[in-house]
N, C-alpha and C positions, 0 to 999 in steps of 0.2 A: 790572569784568567779568574773569573768568578765562578765558583761552584756552589750549588745549593743542594741541600738535602732536607727532607722533612721527617718529623717523628710525631705522629698523632696530629693534633690540630696546630702544633707550633712549628715554626720554621727556624732551623738552625743553619747558619752560613759558615762555611769554611773561610779561610782567610785569604786576603789579597796581600801579598808580602812586598813591601818596599825595602830594598836593601839586601843584605846578605842572607843566606839560608842558615837555618838553625832551629833549635827547639824552643818554643815559647815557654815562659815560666808557668802558664796555665792555659787551659783551653778557653776558646771564646765562650762567654757566658750569656750573650744576648740571644733571646728567643722572641719570635714575632708571631702573633696570632690576630686574624686569620692569615693564611699563606697566599690568599687571593681574595679580591673583594669586588663585587658588582654593586654599583649604586643605582637605585631606581632613578628614572629620568626626572621625576618630580621631587626627589629628596634633596634637601639642602646640604646635609652633612652625614658623615658616617665616622667610624672609629676603628683604630688599630691599637692593639696592646703590645707594649714592649716589656719583656720580663728579663731581669738579670738573675740568671741561675748560677753565676760565678761567685767568687769570694772576694772580689774587689769592685769598687765603684766603677760604673760604666758611663763614659761621656760620649754623646753621639750627636751628629747633625742629621736632621730629617728634612728631605726635600722631595718635591713632586715634579716630574718631567712629563711633557707630552710625548707619547710613544707612537712612532710611525715606522714605516719601512720604505727604503729607497734603494733601488737597484738590488733588491732581494735581501738587504741587510737591515737590522734594527737601527733606528735613529732616535735619540733622546734629545728633546729641545726644551729649553727653559720656557716657562709660561706662567700665567697668573690666573688661569681658569679654575685651578684646584690647588689649594694651599694646605700645608701641614701646620698644625698648632698644638704644642709649641715647636718651633723649628730647631731648638737646641734642648737636649735633655741631659740630666744627670740622675742616674738610677743607682741607689745603694744596693749592695749585695742582698739578694733574696727579695727585693722589692720589684714593683712593676709601675709602668707609666702609661697613662692613656694619651694617645695622639689622635686628635680630631682632624679629619679631612673635610675641609670646608669649600664648597663651591662659591666662587665669586662672580657676581653679575646676575642679571635677571634670568629666571627659569621659564619665561613665557614662550621662548622659541627653542625648545630642545631639538637636538639633531635627530634625523630619522635613523641614521646608522649609529651603532655603538661607538663611543669614543674611548681611546686607550691611553693609559698613563702608567708610569712606573714610579713607585715610592722607593727612594734610595735612602737607606739608613747607613751612614758612615760612622763606624765606631772610631773615636779619636784616640790617639796614643796618650797614655798617662805620662805626665812630666816626671822625669827621673832625677834623682839626686846625683851628686858627683860620684858616689861609690858605684852606682848602677848605670852610669852613662854609657858604658861600653856594651851593655845588654842591648838586645835587638828590640826595636819597636815594630809591632805588628798592627796593621790596619785592616779591619774587616769591613766589607761592603755587603749589605743585604739588599736585595732587589725584589720587590713585591708587585705583581701585576694588579692594576686597578682599572676597572671598566665602568663607564657610565652608560647605562642601558639606553638605547635609542627608542624612538616611538614606533618605528616600523616593526613588522614581525621579525623577531630576532633569530635568524638562521644563517649559518655559513653555507656557501656554495663554492665548492672547490673544483679545480681542474688541475690535473697532474701531467707533467711532461718531462721526459728525460732527454738531455742533450749532451753531445760530446764537444768538449772544448779543451784545447791543449792536451789531448790524449787522456783526458779525465772525464768521468761521467758526472753530470750535475742534474739534480732534481729541482724542478721549479714547480711550486704549488701556488696557484692563484686563487684568491678568494673574492668572488664577485657578490657575495652575500652581504648581510647586514650585521653580522657579529663574528667574533674571533673563533678560531679553532686551535686547540692545543694538540700537537702531534707527538706521539710517543710510541716506542717499541715498533719501529718500522721494519718490516721484512719484505723480501721480494722473491717471487716464484716465477722464473722464466717459463714461457710456454714450452711444455715438454720437459721441464727440468725440475730440480729440487729447490726447496726454499733456502734462501741465504739471509743472513742478518744484515740490514743496512744501518740501523741506528738502535742501540740499546738505550732504554730510558727515554728521557725527554729529548726530542729532536728540535723543538722550537714552537713558536706561535705563528699563525698566519692571520693578520689583521684584516678587517673588512675593507675592501677596495684596494688591497695591496697584494704583494706576493713575497714568498720566501724562497731563496735560492740556496740549496745545500749541496756541498760536494759529497758525492757518494763514495764510500770506501771500498768500491768494487770496480773492476776494469770495465770499460765500455762494452766489451764483447759479451758480458753477462746480459746486457739489455738489447742485444742485436735483434732478437725475434719478438720483443715485447714481452708482456707478462702481467702479473698482478701484484700490486703492493697490498699488504695487510698492515694495519696500524690501529692504534688507539686514538680516536678523534674525540676529544673532550671526554675521555674515559670509555668510549663505546668502540668495540672492535668493528672495523669497517674494511671492506675489500674494494680496491680501485684498480680497474684495468688500465694499462697504458700501451700505447703503440710502440713500435720499434724505435730505438734511439735515433735521433737526427743530429746532423752536424750543425753546430752553431756558426752562422756566418761571421 
Protein backbone atom coordinates (compact mmCIF):
# COMPACT_ATOMS: atom_id res chain seq x y z
CA UNK A 1 0.00 0.00 0.00
CA UNK A 2 1.24 3.48 -0.86
CA UNK A 3 0.90 6.18 1.76
CA UNK A 4 1.61 9.85 1.17
CA UNK A 5 2.10 12.73 3.53
CA UNK A 6 3.02 16.33 2.94
CA UNK A 7 5.13 18.86 4.79
CA UNK A 8 5.03 22.41 3.46
CA UNK A 9 5.38 22.57 -0.33
CA UNK A 10 7.27 19.28 -0.50
CA UNK A 11 5.91 15.76 -0.67
CA UNK A 12 7.50 12.98 1.35
CA UNK A 13 6.40 9.39 0.66
CA UNK A 14 6.50 6.50 3.04
CA UNK A 15 7.78 3.22 1.72
CA UNK A 16 6.34 0.34 -0.24
CA UNK A 17 8.18 -2.65 1.14
CA UNK A 18 9.10 -5.69 -0.91
CA UNK A 19 10.28 -8.63 1.17
CA UNK A 20 10.54 -9.08 4.91
CA UNK A 21 9.65 -6.51 7.52
CA UNK A 22 12.36 -4.68 9.40
CA UNK A 23 13.87 -1.28 10.08
CA UNK A 24 15.63 0.45 7.17
CA UNK A 25 19.12 1.83 7.77
CA UNK A 26 17.85 5.37 6.99
CA UNK A 27 14.60 7.14 6.32
CA UNK A 28 13.54 7.93 2.75
CA UNK A 29 15.25 11.11 1.67
CA UNK A 30 13.47 11.96 -1.57
CA UNK A 31 11.16 14.97 -1.57
CA UNK A 32 8.99 16.27 -4.40
CA UNK A 33 7.68 19.76 -5.17
CA UNK A 34 5.01 20.69 -6.03
CA UNK A 35 2.76 17.95 -4.62
CA UNK A 36 0.16 18.49 -7.37
CA UNK A 37 0.38 20.24 -10.73
CA UNK A 38 -2.12 21.78 -13.14
CA UNK A 39 -0.83 22.56 -16.64
CA UNK A 40 -2.59 25.18 -18.75
CA UNK A 41 -4.27 23.88 -21.91
CA UNK A 42 -1.90 25.85 -24.15
CA UNK A 43 1.30 25.22 -22.21
CA UNK A 44 3.82 22.87 -23.78
CA UNK A 45 5.72 21.85 -20.64
CA UNK A 46 6.02 22.27 -16.88
CA UNK A 47 8.37 21.07 -14.18
CA UNK A 48 8.72 19.10 -10.96
CA UNK A 49 11.68 19.25 -8.57
CA UNK A 50 13.10 16.18 -6.81
CA UNK A 51 15.29 16.84 -3.77
CA UNK A 52 17.43 14.35 -1.90
CA UNK A 53 17.32 15.25 1.80
CA UNK A 54 19.01 12.00 2.82
CA UNK A 55 22.67 11.16 3.30
CA UNK A 56 23.04 8.69 0.41
CA UNK A 57 22.68 9.02 -3.33
CA UNK A 58 19.15 8.41 -4.66
CA UNK A 59 18.49 6.53 -7.91
CA UNK A 60 14.95 6.79 -9.27
CA UNK A 61 12.81 6.07 -12.31
CA UNK A 62 10.28 8.73 -13.37
CA UNK A 63 7.21 7.86 -15.45
CA UNK A 64 3.87 9.43 -16.36
CA UNK A 65 0.64 7.41 -16.65
CA UNK A 66 -2.78 8.41 -17.91
CA UNK A 67 -5.15 8.36 -14.93
CA UNK A 68 -8.78 7.31 -15.27
CA UNK A 69 -11.41 5.53 -13.20
CA UNK A 70 -13.25 2.32 -14.02
CA UNK A 71 -15.90 0.60 -11.92
CA UNK A 72 -15.24 3.18 -9.22
CA UNK A 73 -11.51 2.48 -8.94
CA UNK A 74 -8.40 4.31 -10.12
CA UNK A 75 -6.73 2.97 -13.28
CA UNK A 76 -3.25 3.93 -14.55
CA UNK A 77 -2.50 3.35 -18.24
CA UNK A 78 0.83 3.84 -20.05
CA UNK A 79 0.68 6.58 -22.67
CA UNK A 80 2.82 9.01 -24.62
CA UNK A 81 0.83 12.26 -24.39
CA UNK A 82 2.92 13.50 -21.47
CA UNK A 83 6.49 12.37 -20.83
CA UNK A 84 9.02 12.97 -18.06
CA UNK A 85 12.55 14.10 -18.87
CA UNK A 86 14.89 12.71 -17.72
CA UNK A 87 13.20 9.33 -17.12
CA UNK A 88 16.05 8.13 -14.86
CA UNK A 89 17.73 10.29 -12.22
CA UNK A 90 20.66 10.02 -9.85
CA UNK A 91 20.59 12.65 -7.10
CA UNK A 92 23.54 13.07 -4.72
CA UNK A 93 22.83 13.71 -1.04
CA UNK A 94 21.68 17.28 -0.43
CA UNK A 95 21.17 18.00 -4.13
CA UNK A 96 18.08 18.41 -6.31
CA UNK A 97 17.04 17.45 -9.83
CA UNK A 98 14.68 19.21 -12.24
CA UNK A 99 12.24 16.93 -14.10
CA UNK A 100 10.42 18.45 -17.06
CA UNK A 101 6.92 17.25 -17.98
CA UNK A 102 6.63 17.64 -21.75
CA UNK A 103 3.46 17.38 -23.79
CA UNK A 104 3.91 15.38 -26.97
CA UNK A 105 1.88 16.12 -30.11
CA UNK A 106 0.02 19.18 -31.40
CA UNK A 107 -1.75 21.55 -29.02
CA UNK A 108 -4.19 22.81 -31.67
CA UNK A 109 -7.11 20.70 -30.40
CA UNK A 110 -7.02 20.71 -26.59
CA UNK A 111 -9.75 18.76 -24.82
CA UNK A 112 -12.77 20.51 -23.31
CA UNK A 113 -12.52 18.52 -20.08
CA UNK A 114 -9.51 18.38 -17.81
CA UNK A 115 -7.19 15.41 -18.45
CA UNK A 116 -5.66 13.53 -15.53
CA UNK A 117 -2.26 11.89 -15.11
CA UNK A 118 -0.11 10.44 -12.34
CA UNK A 119 3.62 11.02 -12.10
CA UNK A 120 5.20 7.95 -10.50
CA UNK A 121 8.68 8.24 -9.06
CA UNK A 122 10.12 4.85 -8.08
CA UNK A 123 13.15 5.03 -5.84
CA UNK A 124 15.42 2.18 -6.87
CA UNK A 125 17.30 0.01 -4.37
CA UNK A 126 21.02 0.68 -4.02
CA UNK A 127 23.18 -2.30 -4.96
CA UNK A 128 24.70 -3.85 -1.86
CA UNK A 129 28.07 -5.49 -1.35
CA UNK A 130 28.52 -9.02 -0.04
CA UNK A 131 28.72 -7.90 3.60
CA UNK A 132 25.36 -6.15 3.48
CA UNK A 133 23.49 -8.49 1.10
CA UNK A 134 21.43 -9.80 3.99
CA UNK A 135 20.14 -6.31 4.72
CA UNK A 136 16.70 -5.38 3.45
CA UNK A 137 16.05 -3.41 0.28
CA UNK A 138 13.27 -0.86 0.55
CA UNK A 139 11.56 0.53 -2.54
CA UNK A 140 9.67 3.81 -2.27
CA UNK A 141 6.97 4.91 -4.70
CA UNK A 142 5.86 8.54 -4.94
CA UNK A 143 2.66 9.41 -6.79
CA UNK A 144 1.87 12.99 -7.83
CA UNK A 145 -1.44 14.04 -9.51
CA UNK A 146 -0.97 15.99 -12.74
CA UNK A 147 -3.84 17.72 -14.55
CA UNK A 148 -3.98 19.36 -17.98
CA UNK A 149 -6.63 22.06 -17.81
CA UNK A 150 -9.43 21.82 -20.41
CA UNK A 151 -10.91 24.60 -22.50
CA UNK A 152 -14.41 24.39 -20.98
CA UNK A 153 -15.36 26.20 -17.77
CA UNK A 154 -13.53 24.05 -15.21
CA UNK A 155 -16.00 22.99 -12.54
CA UNK A 156 -16.75 19.64 -10.91
CA UNK A 157 -20.40 18.57 -10.65
CA UNK A 158 -21.01 15.79 -8.15
CA UNK A 159 -23.85 13.49 -7.20
CA UNK A 160 -23.67 11.26 -4.11
CA UNK A 161 -25.42 7.95 -3.44
CA UNK A 162 -25.16 5.35 -0.69
CA UNK A 163 -25.89 1.72 -1.54
CA UNK A 164 -25.90 -1.53 0.38
CA UNK A 165 -24.06 -4.50 -1.12
CA UNK A 166 -22.93 -7.63 0.69
CA UNK A 167 -24.21 -6.22 4.01
CA UNK A 168 -21.82 -3.29 3.62
CA UNK A 169 -22.42 0.36 2.85
CA UNK A 170 -20.80 1.90 -0.24
CA UNK A 171 -20.54 5.54 -1.23
CA UNK A 172 -20.62 6.35 -4.96
CA UNK A 173 -19.63 9.88 -5.99
CA UNK A 174 -20.14 10.73 -9.68
CA UNK A 175 -18.58 13.71 -11.40
CA UNK A 176 -20.38 14.96 -14.52
CA UNK A 177 -18.40 18.20 -14.48
CA UNK A 178 -15.30 19.22 -16.39
CA UNK A 179 -12.61 19.06 -13.67
CA UNK A 180 -11.55 16.84 -10.78
CA UNK A 181 -12.46 17.09 -7.12
CA UNK A 182 -10.37 15.99 -4.16
CA UNK A 183 -12.40 14.60 -1.26
CA UNK A 184 -11.12 14.73 2.31
CA UNK A 185 -12.37 14.63 5.92
CA UNK A 186 -15.73 13.09 5.07
CA UNK A 187 -18.31 12.94 7.89
CA UNK A 188 -21.95 11.85 7.89
CA UNK A 189 -24.88 13.16 9.94
CA UNK A 190 -28.00 10.95 9.80
CA UNK A 191 -31.33 12.72 9.73
CA UNK A 192 -32.17 13.17 13.40
CA UNK A 193 -28.83 11.74 14.53
CA UNK A 194 -25.29 12.73 15.50
CA UNK A 195 -22.34 13.20 13.19
CA UNK A 196 -20.00 10.25 12.65
CA UNK A 197 -16.65 10.05 10.86
CA UNK A 198 -16.60 8.31 7.49
CA UNK A 199 -13.06 9.08 6.24
CA UNK A 200 -10.28 10.95 7.99
CA UNK A 201 -7.86 12.79 5.75
CA UNK A 202 -7.77 12.13 2.03
CA UNK A 203 -10.63 9.96 0.76
CA UNK A 204 -9.65 10.12 -2.92
CA UNK A 205 -10.25 11.97 -6.16
CA UNK A 206 -13.25 11.95 -8.48
CA UNK A 207 -12.19 12.65 -12.06
CA UNK A 208 -14.39 14.43 -14.63
CA UNK A 209 -16.72 12.05 -16.44
CA UNK A 210 -16.00 9.25 -13.93
CA UNK A 211 -17.05 8.08 -10.50
CA UNK A 212 -15.38 6.87 -7.31
CA UNK A 213 -16.79 4.03 -5.20
CA UNK A 214 -15.71 3.83 -1.56
CA UNK A 215 -16.56 1.30 1.10
CA UNK A 216 -17.91 3.14 4.13
CA UNK A 217 -16.56 2.00 7.54
CA UNK A 218 -20.07 2.23 9.00
CA UNK A 219 -22.98 -0.24 9.04
CA UNK A 220 -25.74 0.21 6.43
CA UNK A 221 -28.25 0.99 9.21
CA UNK A 222 -26.53 4.36 9.79
CA UNK A 223 -27.75 5.48 6.35
CA UNK A 224 -31.27 4.03 6.59
CA UNK A 225 -32.97 7.43 6.90
CA UNK A 226 -30.63 9.43 4.69
CA UNK A 227 -28.70 12.43 5.94
CA UNK A 228 -25.91 14.84 5.10
CA UNK A 229 -22.28 14.32 4.20
CA UNK A 230 -19.87 17.10 5.12
CA UNK A 231 -16.48 17.08 3.44
CA UNK A 232 -13.60 19.13 2.11
CA UNK A 233 -13.96 19.33 -1.66
CA UNK A 234 -10.80 20.81 -3.17
CA UNK A 235 -10.16 22.29 0.26
CA UNK A 236 -13.59 23.90 0.59
CA UNK A 237 -16.00 22.65 3.26
CA UNK A 238 -19.20 21.45 1.58
CA UNK A 239 -22.43 19.76 2.72
CA UNK A 240 -24.22 17.24 0.52
CA UNK A 241 -27.63 15.71 1.27
CA UNK A 242 -28.22 12.06 0.38
CA UNK A 243 -31.36 9.93 0.25
CA UNK A 244 -31.87 6.77 2.28
CA UNK A 245 -29.58 3.86 1.43
CA UNK A 246 -30.68 1.61 -1.42
CA UNK A 247 -29.98 -2.05 -2.13
CA UNK A 248 -27.61 -2.64 -5.01
CA UNK A 249 -29.10 -5.11 -7.48
